[in-house]
SENUDREN-952347 format. One record per residue (C-alpha): x, y, z negated. Coordinates in steps of 0.02 Angstrom, whole numbers, plus 50000, padded with zeros to 5 digits. Last residue first. Layout:
N
XYZ ...
***
This chain:
344
479905005344766 480734992944897 480314995945068 481874988645149 483154992745281 482085006845368 482675011645534 482975030345582 481715045345543 479985039445546 478995056045544 477345054145448 475935067145452 474765066645297 473235077345286 471875066945368 470375071345271 469395063145139 469765076445021 470045065944873 470845051644973 471995064545057 472435072644888 472965055444817 474035052144975 474955068044952 475145064244769 475855047344810 476995054544940 477725068544824 478025055044696 478975043444819 480035058944858 480385061944680 480965043944653 482065043944803 482515026844884 481045027644996 481555045045056 483325038545087 482775024645185 481835037145290 480065043645305 480095062045342 478385065845259 477495080545331 476095085745212 474655097245287 473575110945253 474605115345099 474155123744942 473545107744861 475135099144904 476195113644831 475235114444666 475385094644639 477245094944686 477555108644573 476715101444430 477685085444447 479345096044452 479065107344297 479845124644343 481715127044317 481895135144482 480385139744567 480055129344725 480175139244893 481915133844963 482375117344891 480585110844895 480255116145065 478645125245107 478205129045290 477095144045371 477045138645554 477635148045707 476665145445875 477905149246011 479205143245902 480095152445752 479435141445600 479245125145688 480755125845799 481905133245669 481415120145540 481705104045648 483555105445667 483975110145489 482735097045432 483525083845525 485235086345448 484375088145280 484105070045275 485135066445115 483905080045021 482545067345049 480955073645123 479325080645101 478915096045209 477385106045155 476365111745299 475245126345353 475655135345185 474625146145073 472875137945099 471385148945080 470825148145266 470915128645267 469065123445257 468845138445388 470115131945511 469425114545492 467875120545562 465965123145480 464405130145554 464495124545735 465255107445678 463545104845600 463895085945565 465435075745619 465455065545459 467115072445401 466555090145447 464865089445354 465795082045208 467115095045194 465855108445213 464815101145065 466345099044953 466815118244994 465125123944959 464805114944794 464315127344668 463655139644806 462755127744899 461925119744741 461325137344676 460645141244849 459725123744863 458995125944693 458435144044739 457715137844893 456775124544804 456125135444678 455495147644818 454755133944908 453785127644752 453125145244718 452625146744900 451635130544885 450835133144725 450315150544773 449575144244927 448685130744827 448045142644705 447445154744846 446445139744911 445815135244740 445085152444740 444055150344903 442955163244962 443535176644855 445385171544862 445265173245055 444585190645050 442825195545097 442565212245194 441995204345350 440665193245254 439865208145184 439635206845001 438265202144878 439475188044817 438095175244815 437205182444977 438655183545080 438175194745205 438345193945411 437705211545474 439435218445501 439825202745610 438525207645714 439445205645877 440615190645837 441865190645975 442335208245955 443015204645778 444455192045853 445805190745726 444845195245574 443255185545647 444345169545664 445195170745497 443495171945408 442625157045505 444245146745450 443935150845281 442135147545281 442345128845215 443135136745066 441485146545023 440435158945083 439115147745146 438225156345290 436445156345256 435995162745439 435245179845466 436805186745568 437615175345684 437715183245853 439165176145956 440305180446107 441075169046238 442765173246301 443475155746316 444895154946455 446325150546319 445305140746197 444935149646054 443085147646042 443335129446060 444355128845909 443055137345809 441885124845863 443085110445815 443465118145641 441435116745617 440475133645588 439495135445419 437895136545346 436715137345502 434825138045464 434375149845596 434115168345591 435315173745718 435895160645853 436365171145998 437565164146121 438415174746249 439625172046404 439055154446441 439885150246604 440465132546547 438735127446478 438795121846301 438915103246257 440795105246201 440565117946074 440955106345930 439175106945846 438305123245819 437475117345664 435815119545569 434745125245699 432885129145655 432345142645771 432355161845739 433665166245867 434065154846004 434705166746156 435765158646275 436605169846404 437635162846554 436555147646589 437015138446752 437415121246668 435675121146610 434935118546779 434225101446735 434245097546543 435075082546455 436765081946536 437205100146492 436745097346307 435545105046199 436015113546038 435025107245883 433385109645792 432235119445913 430635125145841 430325142245926 430605160245874 431965163146020 431955153946179 432665167246296 433745159646437 434735170046552 435175160746709 436605165046835 435975168347019 436475161647186 437285145247119 435625136647099 434915122246996 433295128446926 432885126446736 431775113946658 431025120746485 432185117446332 431625106546181 430435108846036 429595123946100 428315132045994 428015146546128 428625161246026 429955165746160 430085156846328 430785170546434 431765164146575 432795179346663 433595174746823 435105185946833 435815197546960 436205211146829 435265225646909 434145213347003 433295206346858 432585191046916 430995184546843 430275170846737 428935171246592 428745155346501 427355143046442 426965139646623 428625133146649 429315141746807 429255130246959 430815121847032 431175111347187 430295120947311 431035136047254 430435153547210 431365166547111 430425182847072 431015199847080 431095215046956 432045231646962 431855239247140 430025232947172 429105217547237 430625207347260 430625188847328 432195178647277 
***
């Protein structure tokens, strides 16, 4: 770097000479090599120096370039930090992968760019990418394809320096002030349909849950699903009794010994006995059904006397039917003495 004054210097190298169509100098205040090739009818980039001493600012506006160059195609292009391509014939910015890694600003004003690709916008949103753009003067298509660009400039307005100057010609409105439904009415309709569909589904699921809440919880519990949400205690919270003891009156000797231990033990249980808790004179079959339904468990004192009792067998059948209906283990059987036969 050879300096003749405090502001401007020349960059000299045995491997590189400034293109005769361009003006090249080093701007000391910013530490950059300026290569100015504006208005020289270029169709491709000039050669640039390969150096790590300075970054390169390349000004190639008002030429005939039709596409962005790639790093591999041009010597020294990887060191470019500022790329000024206004007033050319660019129609696309590609995916962004072809741009130099150190590029901080890309000026593509007054070209023929109608939209930015999804890949390019994703490139701009990469974690370490802070590159800024100048886009005004391009015939941006203000349609559905520009929704991603609108969302990008809304969330990153500082990344597009001249966003206020980008105008939608058809709508005669600044692009920055456009709404999604103005760019793409069908997009808003789609969003409305999706949201409406979700609301309907949520409402139907809510109604279904309210109608079949207990059945759903029982099914989940029996299939060991969502046990954090449903427990056996919750399923039985409305039951009046912990257990209904079904026995023959001829086995009251066992009941008299069993009852105090269950009702007055360390963990007292609420028990129902037909001779103590049933209403006298009420219909026996109805009381059996009601008691089984109001009890978490049915304890069967199975003995020969029980088998020989018509009412005891009815209590067992109703408890068994309730178990099949709920698909839960509700019956506890206590085998009391040897059974002589199973008739009945």
